[in-house]
C-alpha positions as CSV (number, residue, x, y, z in Angstrom):
1,M,-14.9,5.7,-29.2
2,P,-12.5,5.3,-26.5
3,M,-13.1,5.9,-22.8
4,Q,-11.9,9.0,-21.5
5,Y,-10.1,8.7,-18.0
6,T,-9.5,11.5,-15.6
7,R,-6.6,11.7,-13.3
8,L,-7.3,11.3,-9.4
9,T,-6.4,14.7,-7.7
10,Q,-7.3,13.7,-4.1
11,P,-7.5,10.4,-2.2
12,L,-10.7,8.6,-2.0
13,V,-12.0,6.3,0.7
14,R,-15.0,3.9,0.8
15,V,-17.9,4.8,3.1
16,D,-20.7,2.3,3.0
17,G,-19.6,1.0,-0.2
18,V,-19.3,4.4,-1.8
19,L,-15.7,6.3,-2.9
20,Q,-15.8,9.5,-1.1
21,P,-13.3,12.4,-1.3
22,A,-10.8,12.5,1.8
23,T,-7.8,14.5,3.0
24,W,-4.4,12.7,2.9
25,G,-4.2,12.2,6.5
26,E,-7.5,10.3,6.7
27,A,-6.6,8.0,3.8
28,L,-3.0,7.2,5.3
29,A,-4.9,6.7,8.7
30,R,-7.2,4.1,7.0
31,A,-4.5,2.2,5.1
32,A,-2.4,2.1,8.5
33,D,-5.3,0.7,10.2
34,G,-6.0,-1.6,7.7
35,F,-2.4,-2.8,7.9
36,R,-2.5,-2.9,11.9
37,A,-5.7,-5.0,11.8
38,V,-4.1,-7.5,9.3
39,V,-1.3,-8.2,11.5
40,E,-3.1,-8.1,14.9
41,R,-5.6,-10.9,13.7
42,Q,-3.3,-13.0,11.4
43,G,0.2,-12.0,12.4
44,P,3.0,-10.3,10.4
45,Q,3.6,-13.3,8.0
46,A,0.1,-12.5,6.5
47,F,1.3,-9.3,5.3
48,G,3.1,-9.2,1.8
49,L,4.7,-6.1,-0.3
50,F,5.5,-5.9,-3.9
51,S,7.6,-3.1,-5.1
52,C,8.2,-2.2,-8.6
53,S,11.4,-3.3,-10.3
54,K,11.3,0.0,-12.0
55,A,11.8,2.1,-9.0
56,T,15.0,3.4,-7.8
57,N,17.2,1.2,-5.5
58,E,16.5,3.7,-2.7
59,V,12.5,3.3,-2.8
60,N,12.9,-0.6,-3.0
61,Y,15.4,-0.4,0.0
62,L,12.8,1.6,1.7
63,A,10.1,-0.5,1.1
64,Q,11.7,-3.7,2.2
65,K,12.7,-1.8,5.3
66,F,9.2,-1.0,6.1
67,A,7.9,-4.5,5.6
68,R,10.7,-6.0,7.7
69,Q,11.2,-3.4,10.5
70,V,7.6,-1.7,11.0
71,I,5.4,-4.9,9.8
72,G,7.9,-7.6,10.9
73,S,7.4,-9.6,7.5
74,N,9.9,-10.7,5.1
75,N,7.5,-11.3,2.4
76,V,8.8,-8.7,0.0
77,D,9.3,-9.1,-3.7
78,S,10.3,-6.2,-6.2
79,C,9.9,-8.5,-9.3
80,N,13.3,-8.0,-10.6
81,R,13.4,-11.0,-12.6
82,T,11.4,-9.2,-15.5
């Protein structure tokens, strides 16, 4: 019998090793804190971003702008070779 998957309806964050429901604000703040910690500890070149080649040009443009202007990293790939 195949496994049944359910769609996530809210963000989850890890607390003491266990995923717990969170608000969008909390989840986004944790993600931003993680990005900031990596950049502070290891520099902006430690950050890399993969964007989907099936996304629109506008989404890929925003992703590369975020990586380059906000983070300060040129490590961006949209996998357009496939």
